[in-house]
N, C-alpha and C positions, 0 to 999 in steps of 0.2 A: 894616297895621302895629299893633303893640300895644306899650304901655310896660309893663315889668315892674319891680316894686319888692321890695327885700328890707328889711323894717323890724324894728328891735329897739330896746329901750330897757330899761336895767337900772342898778343901783347896787350897790356893795359896799364894804366898809371893809377898809382895809389900813393898815400903818404909814406914817408920813410919808416915810421913805426909800424904801419900795416905790412910793409914789404918784409921787415924784420920778422914780424909774426909768421908770414908765409914761410920764410926761409927756415925758421925754427921748426914749424910744423913739418916742412918737407924733410928735414933731417931726422926728426922724431920717427916719421914714416919709414925713412931708411934704415934707421937703428932697429926698429921693431921688425922689419922684414928680414933684416940680417941677423935677427935674434941677439943682438947687442944690447947691453944695459944702457939706456938712454942717458945722456948727460942731464944735469939738473934742468928741470923744466920751469920756465918763468911763470910767475903768477898770472901774467897777462895772457899767456897762451891757456892755462888752466881755466881762466875766467871766460875765455870765448869757447871752451869746449868743456863745460861742466859736467861731472860724472853722471852717467845714466844709471849705473849700478853703484851703490853707495861704498862698497869696499874696494872698487877699482877705480882709482883716480883717472886712468886713461880711457875708460869706457866711453866718455863723451867723444873723444878724438876717434877712437876706433869704429864709433858708430856711423860715421860718414862713409865707410867702406862696405862694399857688399858681402864681404867676409871679414869680421873684426879680427880674425886670427891671421889675415893676409892683407895687410894695410899697404896696398900697392896703388901709387898714382900713376904708374906706367908712363912716367915722362920725365924730362929734365926741365930745370928751371934755371933762368939767368935774370939777375937783377942788376939794373944799371942806374946810376943817378940821372935824373933829368936834366938835360942842358938849358930847357926853357924856365924851369921852376926848381930852385935848389931845395925846396921842401918836399918834393916828390920823387918817386922812382918809376921806372919802366920795368914791369915784370913780364918776361917771355916765357911762356910754356910750350913745350914743343916734344913730339915723339913721332917715330915713323913705324912703331912695332905695336905697342899696347896702351895706347892713350886711354884714360879711364875718366869720361866726361862727368859722371855723378860725383865721385870723391873730389875731383878738381873743382867743380862747382860749389860744392858743400865747403870746401877750404876757402874759396874766394869769399863766399857769403859770410862765414863766421869771422874771417881775419880782416875784412875790408868795409866794415859797416859805415864808416864815415865817408869813404870815397863813393860807395854804392848809394849813399843818400843823395849824392850830387848827380851821378850818372850810373846807369847799369852797365854791367860787362857782359858782352856777347862773344860767342865762338861757335864754330862748327867743326865737324870732324867727318872723316870718311872711314869706311871699312872695305877692305878688298881681299882678294884671294889670288894666289899665283896660278890657279887653274880655273877654268871656266865651270864653276859649281853653281847650281841654282841657289838663290837667296843668299850669295856670299858677296854681294856689292851693295853699298849703300852708304848711309852716313846719317847725319842728324845736325841738330842745333841746339843751343843753349842760350838763355838770357838770365843772368843772375842779378837779382834785385836785392834790396836790403831785407825785404819781408818774404821773398819767395824765390823759387828757382822754377823756370819754365824750360822743359826739355822735351825734344821730340824727335823721333827717327823719321828718315825719308819713307821708310816702309809704312809708318803710321799716317803720314800725310797722303801718300799715294793711296793707301786703303780708303781714307776718307773722300778722296777725289773720285775713286772708282765707284763708291757707294752713293755718289751723287751729293757728297757733303760740301758745304761751303769752305773754301780755303780761306 
């Protein structure tokens, strides 16, 4: 038996309102994971995650996860007011065990449209194993834009390079 870890740590700047949306969404995911009844959900959060199933108001939110019944971001969050600009916050997202790149990217894209219009957010992650298992080491990168998410693993890039593809 071996333990596998997905690790990531990054920070980005966004508006105070966007940071508040991210914090609300983060708490909503935690409530749903813990099978708690979520507190009231703001109209702003519902607007950025419109329902994908008409009779399920949270279906737009849970759609960003690989499994809608298991809305796990696999990371911690810290929000701090910016010292340089009182209208912005620094959001730090980090994990040493089960970092989830896709839902984290989806959350940022939906909650930070104004900031992403100015500059994209990028991050990378690694996955590793406590035993020397084949294909148990690697990582990837993600670039979040206002209109798209680009995400790729090192295994995909390596495969392209080995096939003679252009990097």
